[in-house]
C-alpha positions as CSV (number, residue, x, y, z in Angstrom):
1,M,-13.0,15.0,-13.7
2,T,-10.5,13.8,-16.5
3,L,-6.8,14.0,-15.5
4,G,-6.0,16.9,-17.7
5,R,-8.6,19.1,-16.0
6,K,-7.6,18.0,-12.6
7,Q,-3.8,19.0,-13.6
8,E,-5.4,22.6,-14.6
9,V,-7.0,22.9,-11.4
10,F,-3.9,21.9,-9.6
11,A,-2.0,24.5,-11.4
12,E,-4.5,26.9,-10.8
13,H,-4.5,26.4,-7.2
14,L,-0.5,25.8,-6.9
15,S,-0.2,29.4,-8.4
16,T,-2.4,30.8,-5.9
17,L,-0.7,29.3,-3.0
18,I,2.8,30.2,-4.0
19,D,1.5,33.8,-4.6
20,L,0.2,34.0,-1.1
21,M,3.4,32.7,0.3
22,F,5.4,35.4,-1.4
23,K,2.9,38.2,-0.3
24,M,3.4,36.7,3.2
25,G,7.1,37.4,3.0
26,Y,8.3,34.0,2.1
27,R,10.4,32.9,-0.6
28,V,9.5,30.0,-2.6
29,R,11.4,27.5,-4.9
30,I,9.6,25.0,-7.0
31,G,10.9,21.4,-6.7
32,E,9.8,18.4,-8.5
33,V,6.5,18.5,-10.0
34,E,6.8,16.0,-12.9
35,R,8.4,12.8,-12.3
36,S,9.1,9.8,-14.6
37,K,7.6,6.4,-13.8
38,A,11.1,4.9,-13.7
39,E,12.3,7.7,-11.4
40,A,9.0,6.7,-9.1
41,A,9.7,3.2,-9.4
42,K,13.4,3.5,-8.4
43,R,12.4,5.9,-5.3
44,G,9.7,3.0,-4.3
45,F,6.9,5.4,-5.1
46,I,5.5,3.9,-8.4
47,N,2.1,5.5,-7.7
48,S,3.4,9.1,-7.1
49,N,1.1,11.9,-8.2
50,H,4.2,13.6,-9.3
51,T,4.1,11.0,-12.2
52,K,0.7,12.5,-13.1
53,R,1.6,16.3,-12.8
54,L,-0.6,16.6,-9.6
55,A,1.9,17.0,-6.8
56,A,4.7,19.5,-6.2
57,D,7.4,19.7,-3.8
58,L,7.8,23.5,-2.5
59,H,10.8,24.6,-1.0
60,L,10.2,27.6,1.7
61,F,12.9,30.3,2.7
62,K,12.2,33.1,5.3
63,D,14.7,35.9,5.9
64,G,17.4,33.9,3.9
65,K,17.0,30.7,5.8
66,Y,15.8,27.4,4.2
67,L,12.7,26.2,6.3
68,T,13.0,22.4,6.5
69,K,10.4,21.2,9.0
70,T,7.0,20.2,8.3
71,N,5.7,22.7,10.9
72,D,7.0,25.6,8.8
73,H,4.7,24.5,6.1
74,L,1.5,23.9,8.4
75,P,-0.2,27.4,7.8
76,F,0.1,26.7,4.0
77,G,-0.7,23.1,4.2
78,E,-3.9,23.9,6.0
79,I,-4.7,26.7,3.3
80,W,-4.1,24.1,0.7
81,E,-6.2,21.5,2.4
82,S,-9.1,24.3,2.4
83,F,-9.2,24.4,-1.1
84,S,-10.8,21.0,-1.3
85,R,-14.5,21.3,-2.8
86,V,-16.7,20.2,-5.6
87,I,-15.4,21.4,-8.8
88,D,-17.0,20.7,-12.1
89,G,-19.4,18.3,-10.3
90,D,-16.6,16.4,-8.7
91,K,-15.1,16.4,-5.2
92,V,-11.3,17.5,-5.5
93,N,-9.4,16.8,-2.4
94,F,-6.3,19.0,-1.9
95,T,-3.7,16.9,0.4
96,W,-0.8,18.3,2.2
97,G,2.1,16.0,2.8
98,G,2.8,17.2,6.5
99,R,-0.3,14.5,7.2
100,F,2.3,12.0,6.2
101,Q,5.6,13.2,7.2
102,D,6.5,15.0,3.9
103,G,5.7,18.6,4.8
104,N,6.8,20.3,1.5
105,H,4.6,18.2,-0.5
106,Y,1.3,19.7,-2.1
107,S,-0.9,17.5,-4.3
108,I,-4.3,16.5,-5.2
109,L,-5.7,13.2,-4.6
110,H,-6.2,10.9,-7.5
111,G,-7.8,7.5,-7.0
112,R,-6.3,6.7,-3.6
113,V,-2.9,8.3,-4.3
114,K,-2.0,11.5,-2.3
């Protein structure tokens, strides 16, 4: 699958997840989706999928309270991971940052990068 097609798959599923969050009574603010390679290097994540537009940080709010714990994202992380399947003949793995202490991070595996 080309990177461009993978970006389209990511955008489609991210919008689905965000819509679901709103329908479940949460408010969502979209954090970083695209990061320059220079910024990624500065942060120590040169291979970040943010540099490929395959990752987004989502900030959740419920009843006016900002939810900062990884566990706050657990149901959505599990839904995100459940999107993993074969698309256009290629296995696409949806990865949630809660598996590596970055609970608000949602991405698609690209190569070996989450």
